[in-house]
C-alpha positions as CSV (number, residue, x, y, z in Angstrom):
1,X,-117.3,-115.9,-44.3
2,X,-114.9,-117.7,-41.9
3,X,-111.3,-116.6,-42.1
4,X,-108.6,-118.9,-40.7
5,X,-106.3,-116.4,-39.0
6,X,-103.8,-119.1,-38.0
7,X,-103.3,-120.2,-41.6
8,X,-102.7,-116.6,-42.8
9,X,-100.2,-116.0,-40.1
10,X,-98.4,-119.2,-40.9
11,X,-98.2,-118.3,-44.5
12,X,-96.7,-114.9,-43.8
13,X,-94.1,-116.4,-41.5
14,X,-93.1,-119.2,-43.9
15,X,-93.0,-117.1,-47.1
16,X,-91.3,-114.1,-45.4
17,X,-92.9,-111.9,-48.0
18,X,-91.2,-108.6,-47.9
19,X,-93.6,-106.2,-49.6
20,X,-95.2,-103.9,-47.0
21,X,-98.6,-103.8,-48.8
22,X,-98.8,-107.6,-48.7
23,X,-98.1,-107.6,-44.9
24,X,-100.7,-104.9,-44.3
25,X,-103.4,-106.9,-46.2
26,X,-102.6,-110.0,-44.3
27,X,-102.8,-108.3,-40.9
28,X,-106.2,-106.7,-41.9
29,X,-107.5,-110.2,-42.7
30,X,-106.3,-111.5,-39.4
31,X,-108.0,-108.7,-37.5
32,X,-111.1,-109.1,-39.5
33,X,-111.2,-112.8,-38.5
34,X,-110.9,-111.8,-34.9
35,X,-113.8,-109.4,-35.1
36,X,-115.9,-112.1,-36.8
37,X,-115.1,-114.5,-34.0
38,X,-116.1,-112.0,-31.4
39,X,-119.3,-111.3,-33.2
40,X,-120.1,-115.0,-33.4
41,X,-119.4,-115.4,-29.7
42,X,-121.8,-112.6,-28.9
43,X,-124.6,-114.0,-31.0
44,X,-124.1,-117.4,-29.5
45,X,-124.4,-115.9,-26.0
46,X,-127.8,-114.3,-26.6
47,X,-130.7,-116.2,-24.9
48,X,-133.2,-118.0,-27.1
49,X,-136.1,-115.9,-28.2
50,X,-138.7,-115.6,-25.6
51,X,-142.2,-117.1,-26.0
52,X,-144.5,-114.2,-26.8
53,X,-147.7,-116.3,-27.1
54,X,-149.0,-114.9,-23.8
55,X,-149.5,-111.6,-25.7
56,X,-151.7,-113.0,-28.4
57,X,-155.3,-111.8,-28.6
58,X,-156.9,-115.0,-27.5
59,X,-155.0,-114.7,-24.1
60,X,-156.0,-111.1,-23.4
61,X,-158.6,-110.3,-20.8
62,X,-160.5,-107.0,-20.7
63,X,-160.4,-105.4,-17.2
64,X,-161.5,-102.1,-15.6
65,X,-164.3,-101.7,-18.1
66,X,-167.8,-101.6,-16.6
67,X,-167.4,-98.4,-14.4
68,X,-164.8,-96.8,-16.6
69,X,-166.7,-95.8,-19.7
70,X,-167.8,-92.3,-20.7
71,X,-170.4,-93.9,-23.0
72,X,-172.1,-95.7,-20.1
73,X,-172.7,-98.8,-22.1
74,X,-175.2,-101.4,-20.8
75,X,-174.6,-105.1,-20.9
76,X,-175.6,-105.6,-24.6
77,X,-173.5,-102.7,-25.9
78,X,-170.6,-103.7,-23.7
79,X,-170.5,-107.4,-24.7
80,X,-170.8,-106.4,-28.4
81,X,-167.9,-104.0,-27.9
82,X,-165.8,-106.8,-26.3
83,X,-166.6,-109.1,-29.2
84,X,-165.8,-106.4,-31.8
85,X,-162.4,-105.9,-30.2
86,X,-161.7,-109.7,-30.3
87,X,-161.7,-110.4,-26.6
88,X,-162.3,-113.9,-25.5
89,X,-162.0,-113.3,-21.8
90,X,-163.6,-110.7,-19.5
91,X,-163.0,-109.7,-15.9
92,X,-166.1,-108.0,-14.3
93,X,-165.7,-105.0,-12.0
94,X,-168.7,-103.1,-10.9
95,X,-170.5,-100.5,-8.8
96,X,-173.8,-101.1,-7.0
97,X,-175.8,-99.8,-9.9
98,X,-174.4,-102.4,-12.3
99,X,-175.3,-105.5,-10.2
100,X,-179.0,-105.9,-11.1
101,X,-178.0,-106.5,-14.8
102,X,-175.3,-109.0,-14.0
103,X,-177.3,-112.1,-14.9
104,X,-178.2,-110.5,-18.3
105,X,-174.5,-109.8,-18.9
106,X,-173.5,-113.3,-18.1
107,X,-176.1,-114.7,-20.6
108,X,-174.8,-112.3,-23.3
109,X,-171.2,-113.3,-22.7
110,X,-172.1,-116.9,-23.1
111,X,-173.9,-116.2,-26.4
112,X,-170.7,-114.4,-27.7
113,X,-168.5,-117.2,-26.3
114,X,-166.6,-114.8,-24.1
115,X,-165.4,-116.4,-20.9
116,X,-166.2,-114.6,-17.6
117,X,-162.8,-115.1,-16.1
118,X,-163.3,-113.3,-12.9
119,X,-165.4,-110.9,-10.8
120,X,-164.2,-108.2,-8.3
121,X,-164.4,-108.0,-4.5
122,X,-163.4,-104.9,-2.6
123,X,-163.2,-106.0,1.0
124,X,-163.8,-103.2,3.5
125,X,-165.5,-105.0,6.4
126,X,-164.2,-106.6,9.6
127,X,-164.8,-109.6,11.7
128,X,-167.7,-111.7,10.5
129,X,-168.9,-109.0,8.2
130,X,-166.0,-108.8,5.8
131,X,-168.3,-108.6,2.7
132,X,-170.6,-105.7,2.1
133,X,-174.1,-106.1,0.7
134,X,-172.9,-105.7,-2.9
135,X,-170.3,-108.4,-2.5
136,X,-172.8,-110.8,-0.9
137,X,-175.2,-110.1,-3.8
138,X,-172.6,-110.9,-6.4
139,X,-171.7,-114.1,-4.5
140,X,-175.3,-115.1,-4.5
141,X,-175.4,-114.6,-8.3
142,X,-172.3,-116.7,-8.8
143,X,-173.8,-119.5,-6.8
144,X,-177.4,-119.4,-8.1
145,X,-176.3,-119.1,-11.8
146,X,-173.7,-121.8,-11.3
147,X,-170.9,-119.6,-12.5
148,X,-167.4,-121.0,-11.8
149,X,-164.9,-118.2,-12.1
150,X,-162.1,-116.5,-10.1
151,X,-162.7,-113.8,-7.6
152,X,-160.1,-111.0,-7.7
153,X,-160.1,-109.4,-4.2
154,X,-158.3,-106.7,-2.3
155,X,-158.6,-105.0,1.0
156,X,-159.4,-101.3,1.6
157,X,-156.5,-99.1,2.5
158,X,-157.5,-98.9,6.2
159,X,-158.1,-102.6,6.7
160,X,-154.7,-103.0,8.4
161,X,-154.5,-99.6,9.9
162,X,-152.6,-99.4,13.2
163,X,-151.2,-102.9,13.0
164,X,-147.5,-103.9,12.8
165,X,-146.3,-106.4,10.2
166,X,-147.0,-109.5,12.3
167,X,-150.5,-108.3,13.1
168,X,-151.2,-107.5,9.5
169,X,-150.1,-110.9,8.4
170,X,-152.3,-112.5,11.1
171,X,-155.4,-110.5,10.2
172,X,-154.8,-111.1,6.4
173,X,-154.5,-114.9,6.9
174,X,-157.5,-115.1,9.2
175,X,-159.7,-113.0,6.8
176,X,-158.4,-114.9,3.7
177,X,-159.5,-118.2,5.2
178,X,-163.0,-116.9,5.8
179,X,-163.4,-115.4,2.4
180,X,-161.9,-118.5,0.8
181,X,-164.6,-120.7,2.4
182,X,-167.3,-118.4,1.0
183,X,-165.8,-118.5,-2.4
184,X,-165.3,-122.3,-2.3
185,X,-168.9,-122.8,-1.3
186,X,-169.9,-121.1,-4.6
187,X,-167.4,-123.1,-6.6
188,X,-165.0,-120.1,-7.1
189,X,-161.3,-119.5,-6.4
190,X,-159.8,-116.4,-4.8
191,X,-157.0,-114.3,-6.3
192,X,-155.1,-111.6,-4.3
193,X,-155.0,-108.3,-6.1
194,X,-152.4,-105.7,-5.5
195,X,-154.0,-102.3,-4.9
196,X,-151.4,-100.4,-3.0
197,X,-150.3,-100.2,0.7
198,X,-149.0,-103.3,2.6
199,X,-151.3,-105.8,1.0
200,X,-150.3,-104.4,-2.4
201,X,-146.8,-105.8,-2.2
202,X,-146.9,-109.3,-3.8
203,X,-144.1,-110.4,-1.4
204,X,-146.6,-109.9,1.4
205,X,-149.3,-111.7,-0.6
206,X,-146.9,-114.7,-1.0
207,X,-146.4,-114.7,2.8
208,X,-150.2,-114.7,3.3
209,X,-150.8,-117.5,0.9
210,X,-148.1,-119.7,2.3
211,X,-149.1,-119.0,5.9
212,X,-152.7,-119.8,5.1
213,X,-151.9,-123.2,3.6
214,X,-154.4,-122.6,0.8
215,X,-153.0,-124.1,-2.3
216,X,-155.6,-122.8,-4.8
217,X,-155.2,-119.1,-4.1
218,X,-153.3,-117.1,-6.7
219,X,-152.0,-113.5,-7.4
220,X,-153.2,-110.9,-9.8
221,X,-150.5,-108.3,-10.5
222,X,-151.4,-104.9,-11.8
223,X,-148.8,-102.6,-13.5
224,X,-150.9,-99.5,-12.8
225,X,-150.7,-100.1,-9.1
226,X,-147.0,-100.8,-9.2
227,X,-145.1,-97.8,-10.6
228,X,-143.2,-97.6,-7.3
229,X,-142.1,-101.3,-7.8
230,X,-140.5,-100.9,-11.2
231,X,-136.9,-101.3,-10.0
232,X,-137.9,-104.3,-7.8
233,X,-139.9,-106.0,-10.5
234,X,-137.3,-108.8,-11.2
235,X,-137.3,-109.7,-7.5
236,X,-141.1,-109.4,-7.2
237,X,-141.7,-111.5,-10.4
238,X,-139.5,-114.3,-9.1
239,X,-141.3,-114.3,-5.7
240,X,-144.9,-114.3,-7.1
241,X,-144.4,-116.4,-10.2
242,X,-145.5,-119.8,-8.6
243,X,-148.8,-118.1,-7.7
244,X,-149.2,-115.7,-10.6
245,X,-152.5,-116.0,-12.4
246,X,-152.9,-112.7,-14.4
247,X,-150.9,-109.6,-15.1
248,X,-152.8,-106.5,-16.0
249,X,-150.5,-104.3,-18.0
250,X,-150.0,-100.5,-18.4
251,X,-147.5,-98.0,-19.5
252,X,-144.9,-97.7,-16.8
253,X,-142.9,-94.7,-15.5
254,X,-141.4,-94.4,-12.0
255,X,-143.4,-91.2,-11.4
256,X,-146.6,-92.3,-13.1
257,X,-149.2,-91.3,-14.2
258,X,-151.2,-94.2,-12.8
259,X,-152.9,-95.0,-16.0
260,X,-150.8,-94.8,-19.2
261,X,-151.2,-96.4,-22.6
262,X,-149.0,-99.5,-23.1
263,X,-146.0,-98.4,-25.2
264,X,-145.9,-94.8,-23.9
265,X,-143.9,-95.5,-20.8
266,X,-140.2,-96.0,-20.2
267,X,-140.2,-99.4,-18.4
268,X,-143.1,-101.7,-19.6
269,X,-141.2,-103.0,-22.6
270,X,-138.5,-104.5,-20.4
271,X,-141.0,-105.7,-17.8
272,X,-143.0,-107.5,-20.5
273,X,-139.9,-109.1,-21.9
274,X,-139.0,-110.4,-18.4
275,X,-142.5,-111.7,-17.9
276,X,-142.4,-113.6,-21.2
277,X,-138.9,-114.9,-20.5
278,X,-140.0,-116.1,-17.0
279,X,-142.1,-118.9,-18.5
280,X,-145.4,-117.3,-17.2
281,X,-148.4,-118.9,-18.9
282,X,-151.3,-117.1,-17.3
283,X,-153.5,-114.3,-18.6
284,X,-152.6,-110.8,-19.7
285,X,-155.1,-108.0,-18.9
286,X,-155.8,-105.0,-21.0
287,X,-157.3,-102.2,-18.9
288,X,-159.7,-99.3,-19.5
289,X,-159.6,-97.4,-16.2
290,X,-160.2,-93.9,-17.6
291,X,-163.7,-92.7,-16.7
292,X,-163.7,-89.7,-19.0
293,X,-163.1,-91.6,-22.2
294,X,-164.9,-94.1,-24.3
295,X,-163.5,-97.4,-22.9
296,X,-163.5,-99.0,-26.4
297,X,-161.0,-96.4,-27.6
298,X,-158.9,-96.9,-24.5
299,X,-158.8,-100.7,-24.8
300,X,-158.1,-100.5,-28.5
301,X,-155.2,-98.1,-27.9
302,X,-153.7,-100.5,-25.3
303,X,-154.1,-103.5,-27.6
304,X,-152.2,-101.6,-30.4
305,X,-149.6,-100.5,-27.9
306,X,-149.0,-104.1,-26.7
307,X,-148.8,-105.3,-30.3
308,X,-146.1,-102.7,-31.1
309,X,-144.1,-103.5,-27.9
310,X,-144.4,-107.2,-28.5
311,X,-143.0,-106.8,-32.0
312,X,-139.9,-105.2,-30.6
313,X,-139.2,-107.9,-28.0
């Protein structure tokens, strides 16, 4: 109810009512109106509700699944599990032993109408031999099977060892251009993946992309590789947002642990709110990443955690 404080005050002055109780009541009404005005001003100053559609099930991508499963599922069991959990997108990480069954996995994903969003490259070579035999085999599959997806890539920790910042940037740009050409020849796009060290800082990834002049290279940001960046997240988000393709989420504490269920950390709620408020329209990844557990249980736990956190935003 709106209370016109000025009218009450005018009435008190004009009537010169002398009863103390009457005066107290009038002053309480005036103060009540002031409180109501302040409350209204605070409500009006709150930002519009953020768009939480990026956290809906159809925008979630399953990641860190294939080698992180105590049940050791094969392609058929894994694809069925993804479908049962409601995933419509899948990012494929792997070890050497998984590659022979990759064509079968692709076929099964298509049957379940699950999009193969990306595959993984871990780059640990140098010079003209950047890709190891497994990466080359995967690239051959992508080309021969006519698969058009993204390639999430990162460099090994020692790739830039012994180099100063300028030299790291030069090597990264030179290597990125070579890898970009290989990916483009297969009809795929490269995405830079933060995995710790110098290359794991998205601000350096932005520098690499801009220095390379490659307009179709994006960034994949992983919460579980960014516990040390929690306080810097607003700055990092602003810097990488024009290139940001996917954010793989996790429970977030400054001291870790590395892998934590969404909703069990201290900082992911605010980070997820900032992500939604930023206007980000890319994908959101749900990770397994625990070798000693059934990956279905881990994924389901993280989905429920996200749902709970999103309901509180």
